[in-house]
N, C-alpha and C positions, 0 to 999 in steps of 0.2 A: 041128667042122663050121663052115664059113664061111657067115655070113649076109650075103646080098647086100642092100644099102640101109642099112646101119648108119652109115656115115660121114656121109651127108647129115643124118641125124637128130641126130647129135652136134654137127654144125655149128650147127644151129638152136638146140639147147639152149645152146650156148656164147654164141650171139648174145643169147639172152634173158637169160642171166645177166649178160652185159656191160651190157645196158640197165638191168637192175635195179641194178647197182652204180653206174651213172652217175646214176641217179635218187637214190640214197641220198646220193651225193656232193653232188648239187645241193641237198638239204635242209639243209645246214649254215648257221646265222645268222651271216653274216660282217659286217654293218654295223650301226652305232649310229644311233639316230634323231638328227635334226639340228634345232636351233632357233636363233633369233637370240641374240646374246650379251647384249643390253640391251633392256628394254622400259620405256616411260613410259606411265603411265595416269592418268586423271582419273576421279574418282567424286564425285558430289554427295551431301552428307550427307542422310540420310533416303532414299537410293537404294542398290541393291545391285549394279548393273551397272557394270563398269569399262571405260572406253574406252581400249584399248591402242594404242600406236603403236611399232612395227608390230604388225599383228594376230598373235595367237598361233596359229602353224601349225608342226607338226612333220613332217619328211620322213624316209623310210627307203629306202635303195637295195635292200634285200632284198624289197621289195614286188614282185609281189603274192603271194609265197609265204605258206604258212600260218604260217611262223615269224615273220611280221611282225605277228602278232596281239599284242594286249595280254596282259600276264601275268594280267590279271584275267579274260580270256575264253579259254576252252579252244578253242572253235571259232568263228572269225569269218571274214569275207571276207578274201581275200588282199590284202596290201599296206596294211593298216590300222594307224594309230597308236592305241594303246589307252588311254593315260592320261598325266596330268601329276602330278608330286609337288612340293609347296611345302615349302621348308625355312626354318625360323626359329621363334623363341619367341613364342607368343601372337599369331600372325599372324591377323588377323580376315578372311582371304580364303581362298577355295577355287577350284581350277582344274578346269574341266569340259570334256570332249571333246564338241564338237558333231557332228563328222563324222569318223568313224574312218578312212574311206577316204581323205579328203584331209588328215587330221591337224589339222583346225581345232579350236581350243578357245577358251574364255572364262574370265575370272577374275571371280568374284562375291564380294560381302561376305557374311560369315556372319551378322553382326548389324548393327543400326543404328549408323552411324558418327556421331561427333561431332567436328566440326572444331575446337571450342573445347578439346577434350581433346588431339587430335593431328591436326595438319594434314597430315603426310606419313607414308607407310609404305614401307619398303624390305625386300625379301626375295629369295630365289633360288627358281628353278623348274627341273625336269628333266622330260623326256619319256621314256616307256618303250614298247618294242615287245613283241611276244608271243613272244619266243624261248624259250619254255618247252618243254623236252623232258620225257622221262619222269621225269627226276630234277629238272626245274625249274631247271636250271642254265644254260640257253642264253639267258636274257633279257638284252637290251641296253638301256642307258639313255644318254640324251644328256648333254652337258655341262650345267653349271649356268649358267643365265642370270639376270642381275640385273634385278629389277622395281622401278621407282620409281612409286608411286601417290600423287597429290595429292588431298586431300579438299577439294572446293569448298564454300564457306560459303553458308548461307541466312540471310536477315535475320530471325532469330527472336527477337532481344533488342532491348529499347528502351533509350535512354539513362537513366542513373541519376546523380544529383548526388552528389558526394563528401561534402558536408555536409548535415545536416538543415535548417540555416538559416544565414544569413550576416548579420553585423553590421558596421557601419562607422560612424565618426564623422567629420564634416567641420565645418569652420569656415565660418560664414556669410561672404558677400561674396566668395567665391573660386570660380573655375572650375577643376575638376580634370581632368587627362588621364585619370586612372583613380581612381575612388573605391574600388572593390574589384573583385576578379575572382572569378567563379563558374566552376566546372568540373564537367562531367559526363563519364561514361565509358560505353562500350558493350561488352558481353561477347562480341559476335560476333568470329569469328577473322579474318575477312578485312579487308583494308584498307578496302574500300569500305563495308562495313556497320559496322565498328568505329569509324570516324571520326565526330566530331561536326561537322556541316557548318554549323550555325547555332544561335543563341540568340535568344530573344524575350522581351520584357517584356510580360506579359499585362495588368497593371494599366493602365487607360487614364488619360490626362491627367496624367501625372507628368513633372516636368522632368528626366528621365533617359533615356539610351539605352544600348544594349548592342551590342558588335560580335561578329563570328563567333568570336573567341577568348574571349568571356565577360567582357570588361572593361566595367564600368558607369561612366559618367561623367555629370555634370550638364550639362544643355543651357543653363542660365542660372544666374546668381548666386542663391544661396539666402539666405533671410531668416529669422533665428531668431524674430523676432516674428510672422511669418506662419505658419510651420510648424516645430515642434520635432523631428518625426520623420516619416519617410516609410516606408511598408510597401509593398514591391513583390513581385509574383508573377512568377517567371521560369521559362521552360520551355526545352527543348533538342531538337534534331532531329539524327538521324544522316543519313549520306549516302543511306540507303535510304528517307528520308522518315518514318522511325518517330519519333514524339514521345515525350518522356520519360514514363516510367510515372507519376511524381509530380512536380508542380511544386514549386519551392523558394521559401521566404519570405526576403526580403531586407529588413533593417531598417537605415535610414540615419538616425542621430541628427545633428541640427544643433546645433552649439555656437555661442554668441556669439563674436564676434571674440576670439581668444585674447589675454589680457592677463596677463602674468606677475604672480602674486600668491599669497598664502597662501590656501588653500582650507580649508573646514571649520572656520572660526573663528567661535565664538559670541560676539557682541558683548556680550551681557549674561550675566554669570556670578554666580549667587546663592550667597552663603556664609552658612551657618547657624552661629552661634556654638557652639563646643564640639565641632565635628565633625572637628577635626584638619586635615590637608592636603587641599586641593581641587585636582584637576588642572585647569589652565587651557586646555590645548589637546589634549584626548584624541584627536581625530580630525583633526588639522591636517596638511596636506601642501602642498608647494610646487609650483605650476604654473609650469614653465619654458618652455612652448610649444615643446618639443622642441629647445630651444637647449642645446648642450653647455656644461656648467658645470664650471669647474676648481676653484673654491673659493667658500665661503659664509661670510659674517660677519653675525651677528644680534645686535642689542641690544634687550633687553626692559626697559622702564621702567615701574615701578609708581609712579604719582604719588600721594603721600600728604602733600604739603606743606600741604594745607588741614586735615589732621587733627592736632589738638593742636599740638605743637611739631615738625612735620615728619613725624610718623607716630604710630601708636597706641602709647602707653606707659601705664604705670600712672599714674593721676591722683592719687596720694597727695601730701601736702605734700612740698615739697623736702626738708625735714628728715627726714621719714619715709623718703623714697627713699634719702637718704644712709645711713641706718641699715641699710636693707635691703641696700644694696650693700656694707656692711662698713666704712663710715667710722667712725672713732673719735669719741668725744665732743668737745665744744668747738665744734661747728658752730652758727652763729647765722644765722637766717633773717631777712633784711632786708625782704623783700616777702611777708609772710605773708598768708593770707586774713583779711579783716577779722573780728575777734571782740572779745569783751569784754576779753580780756587783751592783744590786739594790735590797736589801733584806728587806728594812724597811716596805714594804707592805705585808710581808708574813703572819702576824697575822690577816689580815682583811678577812672577808667572801667575796667571789666573785662567779660569775657564771663561767662556764667553759671557756668562752671567745673564743670559737672556731667558732661556726656558726655566732656569732655576737660579738659585742664589750664586752670587759671585764669590768664588773661593780663592784664597791666596795660598800658594804653595811655598814652603820653606824646605830646601833640600840639604841644609847643613852648611851652606856656604853663603847664604843670603841673609841680610838684615837691613832694616831701614831706620833712619833717624826721624823722629817726629819734630817738626819745626818748633821753635820757641813760641810761646804764647798760646799754643793749642791747649795745653794743660798747665795749670798753675804749678809752681815749683813745689810748694808744700800743700799737700791735700788737706782740706778741712775735714775734720771728723764730724760725724760719720761719713763714710763714702762707700761706693759699690764698684766692683770690677766684674764685668761679665764678658764671656767669650764663648764662641763655638769652636771646638777643637776635635780633630781626628788625629790620633797618635798611636803608633804601634810599639811593640817592644823595642827599647833602645839600649844603648850601651850604658856604661857606668858613669858617664860624664853628665853633668847638669845640662839641661836644655832649657834655655830661657825663652819664655813667652813675652814678658814685659819687664823692662828694667829701667830704673832711674838711678844713675850713678854720677860721680864727679866727672867733669869734663877733663880735668888735668890733675896732675900731681898724685893725690892720695888714692884715686880710683875707688872710693868708698861706694857701696851699694846702699842707697837710701831706702828703696823698696823694690821688690821684684817678685814676679810670679814665674816659677820654673817647674820642670818635671825632672825627677831623679829616681831611677829604679822603680818605675811604675807608681811613684808617689807624686802627689801634687803638693808643692811647698810654697807658702807665702812668706816672704821676708819683709819685715816692717820694722825698720830701725827708728827709734824715737829721736826727735830733735833735741838739742842740748837743753837741759833743765838745771835747776838749782841742785836737785838731789841727784846723786850718782849711783842710785840703786839699780839692781838688776830688774829688768822688765821683760815681758814676753816679746820675743823678736822673730821666732820662726814657728810657723804652724804647719804640721805635717798631716796629710791624709793619704792612707794607703787604699787605692781604689783599683778594681779590675777595669773600670771604664777607661782609665788613663792609657792602657796598653792593648785594647781590644780592636784597634783599627776601625772603630765605628765613630760616627758623629755623636757628640754629647754637648749639652749646654751647661756651662759652669757659671754660677753666680756667687760671688763672695761679698757678703754684707759685713763691713768692718766697722765696729764701734768699740774702739780700744778700751779694755784689753780683750774683748770678745770678738771672735770671728766665726761667722756661720757660713757654711758652704752648702749650696744647692746644686745637685747634679740631676739634670732632667726633671727638675721639680721636687726631688726628694732631698731631705735634709741629712747632712753628714757632719758629725762632730770630729775635730782633730784627735788623732790617737796619740799625738806627741806635740808638746809645746816646749820649745827651748827659750832660755832667757839670755839677755845680753845687756851691756851698758848702753845708755843713749850715746848718740854721736857727739863728738867734740865740736865745738863751735868753729866755723870757718866761713870764709867769704867766697869759696869756690862755687862756680856755677855748675848746674847739673845738666845731664843730657838724657833725654827719654828715648829709648830704642825698643824696637820690636823684632823678635827673632834672634836676638843675641844681646850681650851686655857690653856697653862701651867701657873700654879699659884705658883708652888714651895711649900715648907713647907709640911705640912701633907696632904693637899688636893690634891696637884700635878696637877690634871686636873679639869676643870670646864667648864660649858656651852657646854655640849655635843650636837652633831648634830644627828638628826634622819632623815634618808633619804638615797639616793643613789648619789654617786659622781663618776665621771670618767673624764679623760682628764684635770686634774688640771695643768695649766701651768703658769709660770711666765717668762716674756720676758722683760729684762731690756735694756734701752738705745734707744728704738724705739717703736713707736705706731703701732698697727696693722691697716692696711688699710681695707677699706670696701670690696674690692675685695677678700682679703684673708678670711675675716669673712664670706662672702657669700659662698665662696668655702667650708669652714669647715662645714657649716650648710646644704648645698645642699644635698638632697637625691639622691640616685642612682635609686630609683623607684618612680613611680607616675602615674598620669593620663595624657593622651595626647589626642589631637583632631586635625584632619586635616579637616578643613572646606571645603566642596565643594563650588566652585565659585558661583553657582547659589543660594546658601542659606547663603553665608557669611554675607550679609548685613541684612538678615531677622532675625537673632538670635544673641543676645549679649552673649559673653562668657567671664568669669572672673575666674582666678585661684588664689589660695592662694600661699604664697611664696614657700612652699615645694611641691606644686602640688599634695597634698593629697585630696583636695576638689576642686570642679568645680561648677560654677553657670551659668545657662542658662536662658535667658529671651527672649520671642518672643510672637507673636500673631497668627502665622499661624501653624496649627497643622502639616501639611504635611512637611513644612520646618523644623519644630522642630524635627520630627521623623527622618529625614535624618541626622541631626546633631547628634542625639543620637546614630544612627547606626555607626557613625564615631569616637566615643569615644573609646579609647583603653588604655590598661595597658602596661607600659614599665618598664623593669628592665635592666639597662645597665651594671650590674656587670657580670664579667666572671663567678663567682661562687656565685650566690645570696643565701641569707639565705632561706632555704626551710620553708614551712609552710603556714598557712592560713592568708589571708588579707580580712577582712570582708568588704562588699560593701553595701552601703545604698543609695537609691534613694528617695528623699523627693520632693513631687510635690504640688504646690499651683496653683489653677486655678481661674479665674474670669469669671463670666457669665454676660449676659445682665440683667438677673433678679437675683439680689444678694440673694434673699430669697430662691430660689430653686437651687442655684449653687451646683454643685456636689463636693464631697470630695474624693480625690484620696489617697488611703492608701500608706504608705511607702513600697517600694520593697526592699527586703534584699537578699543578696547572698554572695558569697565569691570567691576570687581568690586563687586557690591552686597552689603555686609555688612548682614545683616538685624538688626532690633532684637532684642536678647537678651531672654529672659524676665526681667522685672524682679523681683528678690526683694522680698518684703514682710517687713521686720524687725519682729518683734512682741516687746514687752516686757510681761511679766506678773508678778504676784506679789501680796503683801498690800499693798493700797493704803489701808488705814484701820485704825489701831490706836492704843492708848493705853498709856502707861507711867507709872509713878509718878514724882513729881518728883525723888525721890532718884536715880533712874537717869540723868536728864538732867544732874544736878549731879555725878555720879561722874566719875572720870578716864576711864572707858571710854566714857561717853556711851551713846546709843541708836543701834542699827544701823538704818539707814533702809531697806535692801533685803535683809532676811534671806533671803527665799525668791524672789529675782528669777530669772526665766528669760528667756533670749534665744533666740528661735527665728526662723529665716528660711525662708520658703516661696516657691515659685513655683507659679503656676496655668497649666495648659495644657489645650488641647482634644485629646481622644483619641477615636478611633472605637471603639465597642463594639458587638458583635453581640448583638442581642436577639431571642430566639425568641418570635414572636407566634403563638398558636394560631388558625387560621382557623375560623370558625363552621361553614362548609359541610362541610369535609372533616375537620375535627378534627386537621389536621396542623400541625406547627411550621413557621412561615415565618420564617426568619432575616432580620432587617433590621439595617441599620447605623445607629446613632445617634451623634451627637457629644455628648460629655459633658465637663464641666470637672472636672479632678482637681487636687488640691493635693499638692505634693511638697515635703518638707523637704530643704533643701540646706545645705551648710556653706560658709562663706566667712569672710573676715577682717572686722574692724572697724578703723577708724582714729581714731575720736573718740567719747567719751561725755561728756556735759555735764550736770551737776547744777545746777539753777538754783532759787533761792529764789522762791517765789510770794508776792507781797505785799511787805512791808517788807524792805529789805536787812538783811543780818546786821550786828549790832552787835558789833564786835570787842571791846568791853569785857566782854561777858558771854556770847557765844555764838560757835560756830565749827563748821565742817565739817572732819573730820579723817580721815586714812587712814594705814595703815602704809606709810611710804615704802620700807622694805626690800622689801616685797612688790611694790611698784610697779617698783622697779629690777630686781628679780629676773626680772620678765617683760618687761624692755626697754621699759617704758612711761615716760611722763613725766606729771607732775601740776602744774597751776597752779591757784591759788585766789585769790579776791577776795571782796569783801563781797556779791557777787551769786551766788556759787556756786563750783563746782569743775569743772575740765576735765581729763580724762585723755586723752592722745593717744599715738599709736603704732600701727603696723600689727601686729595680733595676732589670735589666734583668738577666736571668740565665747566659748569656754569660759574662756579666761584673763580676758577682760573680765568675765564673770560672777563669777569668783572675786574679782577686785579690787573690783567694785561691792558685793559682800557685806561688804566690810570698811569701807565708808564709814560714819562715825558722826557724829551730831549731838550737840553738847554745849551746855548752857546752865546756867550756875551762878548764875542769878538768875531763878528760875521763879515768884516770887510773883505777878507780873502776867501770866504766860504761860498761856494756855489751849490753844492749838493752833499748829502750824506746818505749812506746806504746802511741798512741794518737787516739782520736775518733772525728769524724766530723759529725755534724748533721745540716741540713739546713731546713728552714721552710718558709711557705707562710701564709699571712693573720694572723699574730700574733699567730702562732701556730695552725691554723686550719688544715693545711696540713703539715705533717712532713715527712722528707726523712728517708731512712734507716740509720742505724749507720754504717758509713764507718770507719773501724779501720785500722790503719797503724802501723806496727812495724818496727823500724829501729834498726839495730845492728851495733855495733862498731867493726871494724876490727883492731885488735892490731897487730902491727909488732914488734917482740921481738927477742933478741939475745939468742942462746941456753944457754949461761952461766947465763942468768937471771933466768933460771928455772932449775938450777942444782939439786935442791931438788926433782925434778920430773923425773930425768934422768933414774933412775932404774925402775920406775913404768910404765911410758908411753913413751918409746923411739920412738915408731912409730908416736905418735901424735905430739911430738916435732919436728920430722923430717918434718911432713906436715906443721907445723907452719913456719919452715924455708923457705919453698917453697911458702908461702902465701903472698909474698910481691908484687905480681902482682895486677893490678887494677881490682877489681871484682865489681865495682859499678853497673854494669848492670845486675847482676845475682840475681836470686830469693833467698830469705832468706832461704827457706827450704833446699837449697843445699849449702848455704854458711857457715853453721855451721860446716861443716867438716874441715874447715881451718880457723876458726875464734877464738875460745876461748877454754880454758881448762875447761872441765866439773868439777863441784864441786862434793864433796862426796855425797851430797844429791841427785844430779842428777843420780849418779851411782846406788845408792840404789833404786831409783824409777824405773830405767830401768831394774834392776834385778827383781824387783817385777812384773813388766809388763811382762817380758819374762817368768817368772814362771807361771803367770796366763795364758799366751798363751799356754804354755806346757800342763797345766792341761786341757784346753779346747780341745786340740788335743787328749789327752789321753781319755777324755770322749767320743769324737766322735768315736774313734776306738772301745771302749767298746760297744757302742750302735750298731755299725755295726756288731760286733761279735755276739751280742745277737740275732739280726734279721736274721743272716745267720747261725744259728746252724746246720740246716739240710745239709748245704753244707760244713761243717767243714772238712770232710774227703777229699773232692776234693781240698780243699784249704790249706791243711797242709803244702804243700811246700812253699806257699806264706807266711804263718804265721811263719814258722820256720825262714824265712829270716829276720823277724822283731823281733825276740826274743832277749832279753837282760836281764842281771841281774841288777835290779835297786836298789840293796841294798846299793850301794855306788854311788848314783847319784851325779854328779858334773856338774856345769854350768860354762863355761868359757865365759867371756864377753870381747869383744873388745871395748875399750873406744870410738873409733870413731863410731863404728856401733851402740852402745847403745845410744850415744848422738843423732845420726841420727834417731834411732828408737823412741826416745822420742817424737820428733816433728811429725814424720809420724804417730805415734799412736794417737796423739791428733787430727789429721785431718782425718784419714781414718779408725781407729779402729784396727782390729786384722789382717790386711794384710800388716804389715810394711815391711816385707822382699820383697814382690813383688813391693811395692811402691818404695823402695830404689833402686831396680834394674831398674825399669822404669825411675826413676829420673836420674840415671846415664846415660841412653841412650839419654835422651832429653836435658841434660845440655850441654852448650858450655864449654867444659873443656879446661883449658889452658895447654900449653905444659909441664909446671912444674908439674901440677897435673897428667897428663898422665904418665910421667916418674915415678912418685911416685907410681902410681897404678900398673905399669908393674913390678917394682922391688919388691914391698912389698905386694901389694893388691892381686896379683895372688896367691902367696904362702899362704897367709892368707885364701883365699877362699878355697883352697884345704884342708888345715888343718881343717878349720871350717866345710867343707862339710863332711869329714870323721868323725869328732867328732860328728856331728849331726846324722850321720848314726849309729854310735855306740850308741848314746843316745836313738835312736828310737827302740832299741832292748829290749824286756822284756820277762820274763818267763810267758807264758799264761797257765801254768799248772793249775792255779786256775779256768780257764774256764772249 
C-alpha cells in the first residue's frame, strides 16, 4: 500500500540529521590559547603583586564555544581562558586568572621576597583552554613565554663598620693627606640603599676631618707634648639616610718626631755577682723611621779601663798569677806589695790594692833600688821580662822602667828597658867575650800603646840575638835593631833599679819614669809560652753572645782579644735585633770589683739612597756591678796552752796551731714568712720579715802570716819551722825572718789549714823563758779580705828541785810545794789554769796584783756607800745588818796569797772585776790531776778558811760617819 506524504517527512528528518552533524562538527577544539613570548615584571620586597609589562592576557580563537573553557572547570562561559601554568624549580610565584572571559591574569609572590637573597627571577608560563572532552584529551595549551621579574629593594639595613675599632700612629709636626681610612658596608641589595654616601666624626673639637670615602686626616700639625693620643667616634650614612647601627672608635697615637735610634735600651743595668751571664739588651730594637736599610754595622764597647789594669782580673800577686797560669819556677817579682820580707817598695805611692790590683805610681822624681840577691847579676839566657805599664805622651828624654848599671865609676848600662818618644827600647849589652865584633844591643819598637794612657801588658822573650815582644797577647817585631861592642871586662858591681837608672856620683839617679807600673817580673832560664801570656792578659769580665741557630749565619760577630768590644754586621734588621737581644755581660770572678762599666753602642747603616740615609746616634749606658757579699774569714783553735820545757828544746818543737780551723762566712738578708696568730679571730696571719743569715762559703787564700808578738826571735836559740816538702807539695812558698813566717800562694783553705798545723816553735834555751806569744793572720786576693788576728800564747812548764829555790823557801813555801807536784803532763790544759803550777811570779807581778786587789776593794766600798745613801730611811730597820759589817779600818791590812794573786792577774785581764768567781768556776771545770787534788785538800782548804775569815774581818767598818 502506498502512503501518501512520506517523502516530505523523510526530507525533514534528513535536514534535522544534517544540522545535528554540522553542530557536532562545530564542537571540535581547533585553536591553542595565545600569549606574549616575553614578560618583564617588577615586585617590591615585602609585597606579593608583580607588575608585568605587557599585562598577562591569553586569547583563544575557539571562543566562545564551550570547549574554550579551562581544563579545571567543566562548565564555564563560552570563550574563556581558564588557567596559567608556571614552569621552573622553586619558583616563588603563582599565576592567577582574573577574568576568564577576557583571558586576563596576574602573577603573585607565594612568600615574602628578599632582594638581598635574590634580586631577579626568571621562569616560563603557559595558558590552557578548556578543550576537555569526555576523555579529557581535547585540552589546548599555549606556547611557553619567558617571564623576567626584578625584586625592588627597601632600605631595611643600616651601615656597619668592617672593624670594631681603628688605630693609627702619626708623627708630630706633619700634616697628612690621610691618617687612616675607615670603611662601612650596607647589606641592602640595591645600589641606592647599599652605598655609603657619607661619614661623620661625632667627637667635637678635634683637629681631624673625614671625607665621603672614609679618609681621616689632621687639620693642623699635631704636638706630642700637647696630646699623645686622640680618641674619635665616627659614624656612617647610606644613601637612604640610614645611620650606622653602631659608631666606631678611632685611636690616633701621636709620636714625637721620628729619630732613628735604638729603642728599649735600659741605661742602668745592675749585675749581681755570682749570677752568670746578664742580658744587656733583652728588648732592644732599631727605629729606622721607615727608611729602607740595606746593611747594618754595630760596635759595642764595654769600657773597663778604670777597673784594675784595664778590666777585672784576679788581684793575686803577680807571682801567684804566674803560677796559676802555669809558669814554671824561677820567676822573680821586682815590684811586690810592701811586706816585712820585701820592703823596697815601701816608699812608692800606691792605690789601696784591695778591690783591684795594687799599682805603683812614678811621678818623674821617684825610683827604687832592688836589694842584692833578688836577681842574679848576669841573667842566664834565655830569659823573660814582663810588666804592666800605663804611660802617656812624654818628653824627649828617656824614661827608664828597669835598669842594671855599674854601681860606681864607669856607670855602664848592662841592660835596661826604657821608653823614648813613644818607643819601647830594650838595651842588652853582651858580657866580655873573646871576639870583639858588633852584636845586637838595642831593640826598638814603635807602638801606639806606649803613649795612649791605657794599661797594657808587655812581655819580652829574649833568646839572644832574637827578642820577641808581646803586647796584650799580640806579637810585635822590632822595627830597628842597633849593634854595639860587648862590654869590657871589669870587677865593678852592678845596681838594679826601677823607675830610673843608677848613675852613681852626685847625680845618683837619672832618666826618671813617669807613669804607672805593676807586675814587673824577671824569669831567667826559660821563655814564657804563648798560653801563659794569654792567661796573664785574659780578663775575668767581658761581653758574651749566644747566637740563636736561626740567625747565626745572618749576622757576622767579631770580638777583640779581651772581649771588651764586639762588632756585628748584617743586612736583615729582624735577625740583627735577635742577636742584639742575646748579647750579655759576664764576670767570672767570685768577688768581682764593684763599680760602673760604661757601655757604648755605635751604629752605622747603609740605605738604597745614600743621600737620604739615616744616621743612628750612639746609645750609652752602664753596667753597675754590685758590691759582692764580703766573706768573713775566721781563725779559731786553741789559743792558750802550756808545754814542758823539754818539748820546746826537742828537734820537733811545739806545734803552734794544732787544732786551727779556717772558716769563711757571708751574711745576707733574706725574707722569711712568719705566721702570727691574731687575737680576735685566732687565725694565722702570715707576715714577711727580713732576717740576717750566715752562710759558710769556700774560696782560696793567698797569704798566711805568723808574727811574733813582743821581742823578735833570737836566731841563736829559737826559731819557727815547717816541713818544706809539705809546702812545696801544695805549690806554696814560705819565707821567714826574725819577726815571723809568711806562707804565700793561691790555694784552698783546707790546704792552708794542713800547712799551718805543721808550724812548730823551737827554743833550745828555755831557762829564762816563761811564755811566748804569736799572731796569725790570713788573707785573700792580695789583702782585699783579711781574717781576724788569731793570737796564741804558749807557756813553758819548768820542772825544778826544791833545793834550786832555797832562797824562796821562807817566802813562798806553799807555791814551792805545788811546783814539786807539777811534774805531771799538763799539755792538754788551758793556760788560764796552768799558771798555778808553772812559774814563780816576779815581784812586779805581786805589786800589780796587790794594786788590782786594792782597786776592787775600793769599788766594793763605794758600792756599799751608795746603797747606804739610798736606803737612809730604812737605816733603823737594818741596824742589825749594818752592825754585822762594822770594822775599824784604821789599821787596814791586805794579805795576798802568791798563787791566788797570780791567778787573779790573768783572770782580771780577761773578765774584769769578778776574778774570785772566775777562779772558783775555773777550778770546777778543770780536769785536775791527783797530785793537784791532794795539794788542794791538804793546804788549799785551810787557806780558804783563813782567807774567808780574814775577808769577813776586813769587810767590817765603823759607819758612825753616816
